[in-house]
N, C-alpha and C positions, 0 to 999 in steps of 0.2 A: 075418320078424321075429317074435321070440318074443312071446307073450301075456304082458300085465302082469297080475301077480297082485292081485286086487281088496284084499286085505288087506295089500300090501306098503306101504313108505313112498314119498311122491311123489317124482317124478323131478324132482331140482334144476335140471335143465337145460330143464325145461318153462318157457316165458314166460307171462306172464299174459295172459288174454284181453283184446282190445281192445273199445272200445265199438261199433266199427263192425262188430266181428265178431259181437257177440251181438245187436246191434240194440236195446240198453237204453239209456235217457237218464240223464245225471248228475242226481243229487238237489240241486236248486237252492233248497231250503227254507231260512230264515235260521236262523243258528247260535242255540241257545238262550242268553239273556242278553244279546242285542244290544241290545234296546229299553231295558233297564235301563242299560246304559253310556250311551246317548244322553241319557236322562233325567238321569242324574248329571252330564254334562257341561253340559246346559242350566242345570241348577241351580247349578253352580259359576260360569257365566259370570254369572248373575243376582246372585249373592253378590258377586262381584267387582265388577260394576258399581255395586250399591248401596254398598259399602265407598268407592270412589272419589267418588261423589256426596256421601256423609256428610263425608268429609274436606275436599272443596272448599267445601261450606256452613259447616262449622266455621271454616275457615280465613277466610272472608268475614267471619262474624260477629265473630271475633276482631279482625279489622282494623277493622271498623265500630266496635266498643265502645271500642277503644283511641283510634279518631280523636275519637269523641264525648267521651271523658274528657279529652283533650288540649284540646278547644274549650271544654269546661265550665271547666277550670282556668284557662285564659287569660281568659275573660270574668269569672270571679269574682275574679281578680287585679286586672283593670282596675277593678273598682268601688271606690268610695270606702268606706272603713270607717267614717268618721265624717261624717255629714251636716254641711253648712256651717250655721252658726247663722243663724236669721232676723235681719233688719235690725231695729236698735233704733228704737223709735217715740218721738217727742217727747212730752211731756205736753200734753194739750190745755187750753184755757182761758187766762185772763189769769193766769198764775203768775209773771210777771216774768222768764221765760226764753222766752217765745213769740217768733215771728219777728216783726222790725219792720214796722209798717204802712206800706204804700208811699204811703198818701194824706199821710203826715206828712213825707215826704221833702223835703230842701230843693231849692234852685233848681238845684244841681249835681248832683242825683240821688242824693246820699248821705242816709243817715237822719239825722234830727235827734238831738240827744243824750239827748233823753228816751226814744227808741225804738230806739236803738242796742243790740244785745244782745253778750252777751260771748262772745268768741272769733269773732264773725262768723258768717256763713252759709257752709255748705259750697259750693263752686263746682259748677256744672253740668259733669259730665264730658262730656256730649255736644255741649256748645256749642263752636263753632269761632271762634277768635279772628278780629278784624277784620283787613283787610290793613294799616290804618294803625297796627295796635297794634304797640308796640315789642317787641323780642324779650325784654327783662327787664321783668316787670310792676313797677310801682312798690310798694315795700313800704308795708303798712298796719299802723298801730298798733293794738294790741288796745284795744278800746273799754271803758269803765268807767263805772258809774253808782251814786248812792247809793241804798241799799235799806234798808228795815226788814223784819224777819222776823216776820210776825204768825201766832200759833197759830189754827189752824181751829176748834178746839173751844173757845178762850178768846179771841174775836176783840178784847177789849180788852186783851190782854197781847201783848207783844213781846220778842224776844230784847234783853238789856240786860247790858252789861259792868259788873259791880260787884266791885271789888277783884280784877281779872283774871279772875274766874269768870263764866260766862254763866248768867243766869236769866231766867225769864219772869216779867216784870214789868208793873205798869200803868204808863203814861206818861201824863203830863198833856197837856191839849190845848195848840194853840199859843196860844190865847188866855191860858190860865193862864200858859205859859212867858214871856209877855210881863212878867207882874207878879212874877214871882221868878226868882232865879237857879238854884234847885233844879230847878223843871221844865224850864228850858232845858238844864240840864246833862243831865237825865235823857234827854231827847230825843236830844242828841247822842250819848250812851253806846248809845242803840237805833238808831244809824244807822252803816252800814257801806258800804264801796266795794266793789262787787261786781265782781270782776276774773276773766279767765281763769285755770284753776287752775294753780298755780306747778308741779305736777307733771305736770299733764296738761291742756292747753289746751282739751280737749273738755269739761272739768268746770269747777268754780268754786272761787274762794277769797274770803274775807271780809278785806279790808284795813282797818286802822284808821288808816293813815298811820304816819309815823315807822318804817317797816319792821315794823310789828307786824301780826299776822294772828290770826285764830281758828284754833286748832288743838285736835285732841283729845288729852288726856294723861290716861293711865289711865282711859281710856273717858268722860272728861268733857270737855266743851267749855270752853275758856279762852283768854285772849289772851296772847300771847308774841311775844317779838321774835325775828325771823327769824335763825338762826345760821348760814344758809348750807349746812346738811347737807342730804342728800338725804331723810333720815329726817323732819326738820321738813316739807319740802316735801310729802311724802306725808301727813304728818298733816293738814297745813292744806289739802287738796285734797278736796272733796266732789263727787259725780257726783248730778245731778238725776235722779230716776225719777219715772214716772208716778204719780200718786195716784188713788185711788178718789173723792176729793173735786174738784169743779170748781173750776179755777183754782188749784190746789194741787200741790205737788211733795213728793216725799220724798228726802232728801239722804243717799246712800250713801256710807260711808267708801271713800275710794280704796284704802288699803292694808289694809282689814279688809272685805273684800267679805262681804256678808250682813247687816252692821251698819248701821243707820240712826239718825240723829239723832233723838231724840224728848225730849219733857219728862215728868219724873217727880219729883213734889213740887216743881213749878216750877223744876226743874234741868235744863239740857240735857246729855243723856249720849248714849253709843253703846250701843244694845241689838240684840241679834239679832232678826230679822224673826220677828213673830208673826202667825198667822192668826185674829185676832180684832179685833172693832170697836174696842175701847179702843186698842190698839196703832195700827190704822190711824188713829185720829182724833189720838193724841198724836204720831205722826211726820208729820203732814200740815202743811205750812207754806205761806204766801202771801208771795210776795216784792213788797212794795208800795213806793210812793214814799218815800224817806227822811223821817223825822220831823224831823231836824235841820236 
């Protein structure tokens, strides 16, 4: 076999040397950059996990806020927008419109004519009818009584009809009326029949008989014949309101709310309510027993 020249090209037919032939071991050291790949993968996994958690939290918060908004909308819609007004209180004292005294009731349990009040008292809604009561209660007629209207700050003066207008006049005593027809007539002109309001039975009207009533006309109180119109009914109806004076009431116009009857220059007229002592005194009246 001829010798191989050291400077000649390698023999292509020569095979590579095997490990077991040389006795050397394979280099098992880690390939450069492997640790960085692992760190990058771990960071990617952490970022993905954080993203998923954030999406879940945002979805839960959105659902919760939507539910709270719905609940709040429902509760506010159920609340009333306007509170109910407080119940009206009746004037205290002996104003002529107080509840009848039970001690003066008649033998049959009904109030005597002197103590019967206009329109009656309101029935107790909590009371239960007795078993012996009939299905249809008997109709009761509205009560009425004769009254005179006395000024609080001029206790010697009363409402009196003179030429169909109402003014605040001095009225002679009962003894003087027996001696003269003029005094007797003035006492009759200062006496009215207090009846349930012809426009609203919870208020009052002043009847003079013969289908004549006191009504306001151009904001002045006068006596007129009932023409059957709704306008007249409202003009002739007045609603008692509490007064700051004991035993007195203020009379508010039924169809001109906020205007009350008062005397000015001894004439009875309707005026807007004012917050001063003079108005409160001029608009306070006591309904006393009829002079006539």
